[in-house]
C-alpha positions in Angstrom: 0.5 0.0 0.1 1.7 3.5 -1.1 2.0 5.9 1.6 -0.5 8.3 -0.7 -3.4 5.9 0.7 -2.3 5.2 4.0 -1.9 9.4 4.8 -5.2 9.8 2.6 -7.3 7.2 4.6 -5.4 8.8 7.7 -6.9 12.0 7.2 -10.6 10.4 6.1 -10.9 9.3 9.4 -9.7 12.1 11.1 -12.7 13.8 8.9 -14.7 11.1 10.4 -14.0 11.2 14.2 -14.5 15.2 14.3 -17.4 15.4 12.4 -18.7 12.9 15.4 -17.6 15.0 18.2 -19.1 17.8 16.6 -22.8 15.4 16.2 -22.3 14.6 19.9 -21.2 17.9 21.1 -24.8 19.2 20.0 -26.8 16.8 20.9 -26.4 18.0 24.8 -26.7 21.5 23.6 -23.4 23.3 24.4 -22.7 24.0 20.9 -22.4 27.9 21.5 -23.8 28.7 18.6 -27.3 25.8 19.4 -30.7 27.3 20.1 -31.4 25.6 23.5 -34.1 26.5 25.8 -34.9 26.4 29.6 -38.5 26.4 31.1 -40.1 26.8 34.2 -41.4 28.2 37.3 -41.9 29.5 41.0 -43.9 28.9 44.3 -45.3 25.5 42.7 -45.8 22.2 44.8 -48.8 21.0 48.2 -50.1 18.0 48.7 -53.0 19.3 48.4 -52.8 21.5 44.6 -54.2 20.7 41.4 -52.4 23.1 39.3 -48.8 21.6 40.2 -50.0 18.5 38.7 -50.7 20.2 35.3 -47.9 22.3 35.2 -45.2 19.6 36.1 -46.9 17.8 32.7 -46.1 20.7 30.3 -42.2 20.3 31.3 -42.9 16.8 30.0 -43.9 17.4 26.6 -41.3 20.6 26.5 -37.2 19.1 26.4 -34.6 21.9 27.9 -33.1 22.8 31.7 -36.2 23.2 33.8 -35.6 25.6 36.4 -36.7 26.0 40.2 -37.8 29.6 41.5 -38.8 29.2 44.6 -40.5 28.2 47.2 -40.7 24.4 45.7 -42.8 22.7 48.9 -44.8 23.9 50.7 -46.1 25.3 53.5 -41.9 24.2 55.2 -40.0 22.5 52.7 -40.4 19.9 55.0 -38.6 16.7 53.8 -42.1 15.0 54.2 -43.4 17.7 51.6 -40.9 17.0 49.2 -41.6 14.1 48.8 -44.7 13.4 48.6 -45.9 16.7 47.8 -43.3 17.9 44.7 -41.4 14.5 44.0 -44.7 13.0 42.6 -45.5 16.0 40.4 -42.3 18.3 39.7 -39.8 16.4 40.8 -40.6 13.5 37.7 -37.5 15.9 36.0 -35.6 16.1 38.5 -32.6 15.6 36.9 -33.3 18.4 34.1 -34.1 20.7 36.9 -31.5 23.7 38.7 -33.3 25.0 41.4 -32.4 28.0 43.7 -34.1 28.7 46.9 -37.8 29.9 48.1 -38.5 31.9 51.4 -40.5 28.2 52.3 -37.8 26.3 52.0 -36.5 27.6 55.1 -39.3 27.6 57.0 -38.0 24.6 58.0 -36.3 24.5 61.5 -32.8 22.7 59.7 -32.6 25.5 57.8 -33.2 24.5 54.1 -31.9 20.9 54.6 -35.0 19.5 53.7 -34.2 20.9 49.7 -30.3 20.8 49.6 -30.6 17.0 50.4 -33.4 16.8 47.8 -31.5 18.3 44.8 -28.1 17.2 45.7 -25.7 19.0 43.9 -27.9 20.1 41.7 -28.5 23.1 43.8 -25.0 24.3 44.9 -23.2 24.3 47.9 -25.6 24.1 51.4 -23.8 27.1 53.0 -24.8 29.3 50.0 -26.6 28.1 47.7 -25.7 29.8 44.6 -23.4 28.8 41.9 -23.9 29.4 37.7 -23.5 27.0 34.6 -23.5 27.5 30.5 -26.8 26.5 28.2 -25.5 27.2 24.1 -24.1 30.6 24.2 -25.6 31.7 27.7 -24.3 31.9 30.9 -27.0 30.9 33.4 -26.0 32.0 37.2 -28.7 31.4 40.1 -28.6 33.3 43.3 -29.5 33.0 46.5 -32.2 35.9 47.9 -32.5 34.5 51.5 -29.8 37.2 52.4 -30.1 37.0 56.3 -29.4 33.4 55.9 -27.5 32.8 53.6 -25.1 35.8 55.2 -25.8 38.8 53.1 -26.5 39.2 49.2 -24.2 42.5 49.4 -21.2 42.3 47.8 -19.2 42.7 50.5 -21.0 39.5 52.1 -19.4 36.1 50.3 -22.4 35.7 47.6 -22.0 39.2 47.1 -18.2 38.7 45.8 -18.5 34.8 44.8 -20.7 37.0 42.4 -18.4 39.8 41.5 -16.1 36.8 40.6 -18.2 34.5 38.6 -19.3 37.7 36.2 -16.0 38.7 35.6 -14.8 35.4 34.9 -17.8 34.1 32.5 -17.5 37.2 29.8 -20.3 35.8 27.9 -22.4 38.4 25.3 -25.5 36.6 26.8 -26.3 36.4 31.1 -29.6 35.4 32.3 -29.7 35.0 36.8 -32.4 34.1 38.3 -33.3 33.8 42.2 -36.5 33.6 44.1 -37.6 37.4 44.8 -38.4 40.2 42.7 -36.5 43.4 42.8 -40.0 44.8 41.5 -43.7 44.0 41.4 -46.9 44.7 41.6 -48.7 46.1 44.6 -47.7 46.4 48.4 -46.5 43.1 49.0 -43.9 41.8 47.4 -40.9 44.2 46.7 -37.6 43.1 47.7 -34.8 45.7 47.9 -32.4 43.4 49.4 -31.8 42.2 46.4 -30.4 45.6 44.8 -27.1 44.3 45.1 -27.3 41.7 42.8 -29.3 43.8 40.3 -26.1 46.5 39.8 -24.0 44.0 39.8 -25.2 41.8 36.8 -26.2 45.5 34.9 -22.8 46.3 35.6 -22.4 42.7 33.3 -24.6 43.2 31.0 -27.1 40.8 31.6 -30.5 40.1 29.9 -33.0 39.1 31.8 -34.1 37.7 35.5 -35.8 35.7 36.7 -37.8 35.7 39.7 -40.8 34.0 41.9 -42.1 34.4 45.2 -45.5 36.7 44.3 -48.3 34.0 42.8 -48.4 35.7 39.3 -47.1 35.8 35.8 -45.3 40.0 35.1 -42.7 40.6 32.3 -40.9 44.5 32.8 -39.6 46.2 30.6 -36.3 46.7 30.2 -35.1 48.8 33.5 -32.0 49.2 35.6 -31.6 48.4 39.0 -32.8 52.2 40.3 -36.0 51.4 38.1 -35.8 53.6 35.7 -36.6 52.3 31.5 -33.5 52.2 29.6 -33.5 49.9 26.1 -29.9 49.8 25.6 -28.8 48.7 28.9 -32.0 48.1 30.8 -32.6 44.2 32.5 -35.6 42.4 31.6 -37.1 40.3 34.8 -40.0 38.0 34.6 -41.8 37.3 37.3 -42.8 33.4 37.2 -45.1 32.3 40.2 -46.8 30.3 38.6 -45.4 27.2 39.3 -49.3 25.7 40.7 -49.1 28.0 44.5 -53.0 29.2 44.9 -52.8 32.3 42.7 -52.0 35.9 44.9 -53.0 38.7 45.8 -52.4 42.0 45.2 -52.7 44.7 47.3 -51.7 48.5 45.8 -52.0 48.8 42.5 -50.0 48.1 39.2 -46.4 48.2 39.5 -45.7 51.1 35.9 -43.0 49.0 33.4 -44.8 45.8 34.0 -46.0 45.4 30.2 -47.3 42.2 30.4 -49.9 40.7 34.0 -52.1 37.7 34.7 -52.8 36.3 38.5 -54.1 33.2 37.9 -52.9 32.0 35.1 -51.0 28.6 35.8 -48.5 27.2 33.5 -44.3 27.7 32.6 -42.2 29.9 30.8 -40.5 28.7 27.6 -37.5 30.7 27.1 -35.7 29.2 24.2 -31.6 31.6 24.3 -30.1 31.6 20.9 -26.4 33.5 20.3 -27.4 36.4 20.4 -31.4 36.6 21.4 -33.4 35.2 23.2 -37.7 34.2 22.9 -39.7 34.2 25.5 -43.1 32.9 25.8 -45.6 31.8 29.1 -47.1 28.9 28.0 -50.2 27.9 30.6 -51.5 24.7 30.9 -54.8 22.7 29.7 -57.8 24.4 29.7 -56.3 27.8 30.3 -55.8 30.8 27.1 -53.8 33.3 28.7 -50.0 33.3 26.9 -47.5 36.0 26.4 -44.3 36.2 23.9 -41.8 37.8 22.6 -38.2 38.2 21.3 -35.1 40.6 22.2 -31.6 40.6 20.8 -28.3 41.1 23.5 -27.1 43.8 24.4 
């Protein structure tokens, strides 16, 4: 056999291996140019709830990484409530889920230990519960907005210092963050100014989207700065998606003036398609409900 034939054969084998690797890379959803899907909600499961089973069925129909925005198991986030209420519904998709802790997770006497035991490594270290990961071209940051329970949320806290390092190290064009408590919300009960340092650091690093729960409703905001000013050039779009199954809440006080879409009493999930330099959103209601909201935007 000639050396030419051997060389050509080796080149062909190398090209075949490269093609196979590219296919596997894309199939795992880690290709930087591939559009990937995130979907989920917060305020989810209770053994006497009905809507949590319906929202869980949406997860079964839509592929992608599941974000859990906290308050997973009502009313106190105990081990039994995770086992008996959350696990038969959203727990079917635990392997796809990356959660954040809500205030109900800390209503147990053990400091959210059942939550961290249930989700394991997926929830981050039990001492903090904050972490990050990448999907496609996007960097995803998960924070713990139970500030008193984890030593604070300001830039001097361990979590604040970690956030600064994480954003400095991961200079993705498109960044999304989620944590349980929203900075702004309609009414008087759900604004959480203690998370403003999160917003400030994310804004300084040109983040696109922040997801929160806590208020049992759906709200989509205009792009705003941490101080609440509208800014189409640099603002962050906040979604409140407290629609995972807990009964719809009431609102005391006026609508937030920067809210562009809102619905109380509409269980469902938010589906985000994240591409290279853009994102699409769609609120997907449970069977029998018709409220939806959708749109698209490019990254800064």
